[in-house]
N, C-alpha and C positions, 0 to 999 in steps of 0.2 A: 863367274864374273858377269857383269852387265854387258850385254851385247853378244854373249856366247850362248850356244844351244844348251839346254838343260837336260838332265838325265831322263826325264819323262818324255822327251822328244825322240828318244831312241826306243825301239821296240825290243822287248825281251822275249826270246823264243825258248820256252821251257824244254821242248823236245831236244833241241840241239845244245841247250845250255849256252846260249850266245846272245849278244845284242846285235841289232841291225840298225845301221845309221840311216838318215833320210836319203842318202845317195845309194842305198842298197849295198853298202860294204858291211862285212861281218866283223864284229869284235869278239874274239874268241877268249875262252878262259885261260888265264896264265897261272895264277897262284892264289893262295889264301893267306892273308896277313894275320898277325897275332891278335888283332882286335876283332876277328871274326868276319872280315870282309873278303869276298871273292873279287879278284881283280880281273877285269876283261880289258883287252888291248886290241887296237886295230893294227893292220899291216901298214907300216910306214911307206912302202913302195906304192900302194894303191892310194893312200891319203895324200901323197905328195902332189898329185895332179887333180885332186878333188875340187869341185866348185864351191863346196861348203867349208873349205879348210880355214878360212879367216874367222868363221863363226864357230868352228868346232874346237880348235886347239891353237895354242901359241907355242907349243913345244918345238925345240930346234930340230928334232928328228921326225916331226910330223906324225906323232903317235898319239891317239886319243885313248885315255884310260878311264874306265868307269868302275866304281866300287859298288858292290851289292852285298848286303848283309846276308849271313847264312839263313836267318829267319825271316827274310824279306817276304816270302810267300805268306807266312802267318801274319806279318804286320799288314800286308795288303788286304788280307781277308778280314782282319779286325777293323781296319779302316773302312772297308766296304760295308760291314755289318753295322757300323756306327750310324750310317745314313739311312737305314731302313726305318719305316714308320714306327714299328714297335719299339725299337731301340731309341728313337728320338724322344718318345714319351718317357721312357725310363730315364734318360739323361736329364730331361726336364724336371722330373721328380727328385733327382739327386740333389739339386741345389736347395730343395725344400727340406730334405731329410738329412742326408749324410753330411753335407757341407755345413749345415746349421749346427750340427753337433760339434764338429771340429772348431767352428767359430766360437761357440759357447765355452768349450774347453780352454781355448786360448784367452778369450776376453774375460769371462766371468770367473773361471776357476784357476787362473794363474798358471796354465801350462805353456805359456809362451816361452818362459825360461824357468830355471830352478836354481836354488841356492844349495841344494843338496849334492853330495858327491857319492858315487858308488852305485852300481847296478841295483843292489838290494834296496837301498833307500829310495832311489828313483822309482823302482817298480812298486814299492809300498805307497809312495805318494800318488802315483797314477791309479793304483787300485782303490785307494780311498776316494779319490775324485770321481772315478767311475761309479763306485758304490753310491756316492752322494747324488750323482746325476740320475742313477737308476731309481733311487728312493724319491727323488723329485718328480720323475716321470710317473711313478706308481701313484704318488699322492695326487697328481693332476688327473690321472685316469679315474681314480676311485671317487674323487670329490668334485668332479666337474658338474656344475649347475644342476642340483636336484630340482625336481619338478614340485612346485608348491601346490598343495590341495587343502582347501578348508574342510574340516570335518564338521559333522552335525553336532558333535558333543560340545559341551560348554568349555571355552577357554583351551581348546586343543587344536593344534595344527599338525596335520600329517605331512611329512616330507617323504616322498618316494624316490627310491634309487633302485636301480636294476636289481630285482629279486628281493628287496627288503624294505620294510617301512620303519622309519625312525620317528618316534613320537616326541615332540618337544613341547613343553609347557611354556607359555609366555611368562616372562619375568615381570613385566610392567603391570601394575594393577589399574583397573578402570574405576577411578574414584571421581 
């Protein structure tokens, strides 16, 4: 709530598996709930006379409870790695590559919703759309702007593309 201390203001001690409040009181492990959160609680006798009680909790028995997910260490590490220089560059490229593909699938290829029912039909539709997108990419990669070169032969133009030369005769006559 607004006006109360947040979870990050308490220090987690890995060695003792406990939280330490700003007034140096220890919140010890109590139990793990069904959602996968470990619950840490303070000693109400110590918190009753604490100077931070009004900013810490409003419970009647003066007990502060903090929930910590079982995988919180891994979540913290992933959050830390996200802010390294290398990973910032990777995340910046993501919007140009992966997110663009999803946007095209939804907007241009109709995967925002479907009128089909059943897992088999939906997977068939998705695979056809993915195949169409792959063919479109392949066509763009192979036919991207060939370099035009004039040949010395009469009425011939050589078009070069990586590793091959395609000869095209002009259709228009020069009369």
